[in-house]
Phi, psi and omega in degrees: 000134182292139181292150177297140186304320182300318181297312184295313184297320178299316175301322182290313182292325176300322177294312183297332181289350174274354184267123183248146168291122188299325179277320181275345180050044170227154184293143177300335177293319182282332180283349182081017182285339180272113185276311181206161177222121179242123179254127175230185180294338181272332183158223182227146177233123181241133179251125175259154174218158185233168185295329181218163181281351184246020175301146186312125186299328183287324174294319182298316183295318181302319183290314177302311182297317179295325178293320177297314185294319184290321177292324182301336183273351178285119185290139167063031174260000175082209182292135184252133174228132173234121184236131179263128180258153168057035177238150185294340173248027182303312183294322180292316182291318180294319179290320181295318181295310184299327179275356180066039186275346184074173186293317180293322176292331178288314185260356175054232186290344177287339180269121183289323183193182175291167183270003182307308184293324177297315183292325176296320179302315184283329175295324178292318180297319180296325178294313178305312183296322176294319174301315182296321182295318180294319179291320177297326181292317181289326176295318180292329178287345180083003180289333185224155172256169177299323178291334180272347185304326179297341181267359186295128181246161178306325176303328185280343181282139179287146177299144178158187184300317188296316183291321180296321179294318180298314174307313178300317181286323168308313180299324185288333183258005173087022182259150181291149181243027177287160195298331186256015173288140175297140179284306183276103183225154176280169182307332178273358177095356179288147181298148170290137180290151184299324181289343184258358191298312185297314180296316182300319179295322178294314180292318176297324178296325177294325180292315180296317182293325180299313181298308184294326178292318180295323178294316178299313180304314184290322174303319181290324179291320181297317181294325180288321184289322182238115188294343183271002188266127177273126182304340183280353183122114184277147172273124183292152172290122180251123183239128174255104183255016181282154174275135181256145180273000000 
């Protein structure tokens, strides 16, 4: 018997919500990048869109490939197709992803290397921004002082979205998430020195502001490009084309 459309669509959107724009560190579902979802008797077809036709091909490829991988993990949805619309490399990316060629196989001589290091670079930036948000939050609450911040542990952070986001990003960069792990750490996981805290916070803030500013800019571009897009994040068109018993 066919599963209810809402149940299948929810699973699909939940899977797509795990796919992040590598530069903006936000889910493609919240950015409005998921244009449509079509469910039929064979499987699911998802169309993605981006703010401009010339968004970086490596970022575009990562999102398409990650969306395909996320959907492939959803049980019993059948054949998975993920297509990028309205991009100057749409055909190349769509064909390469469908054939499982990988980034280098898709772009050939245009690809300098695999995307692993690029992904790690943006994961590290996302982690820095998440650390800075948590540190600013405890400072604003008055619970900790600037001089005490190097001693801040995960255990000390209040439960909530900021801590959850930090834990996810620590996991992505391979840092431990045990209760007594220090919050303020260098890329290698060593604690930030007390003498460097003020400078570290300023530099970390520039990373966070850059990420948030780019996300705001991209939402504006998407809203301009597609008249049906709400800058706060569009809901994709979901079509259930399956035959029901």
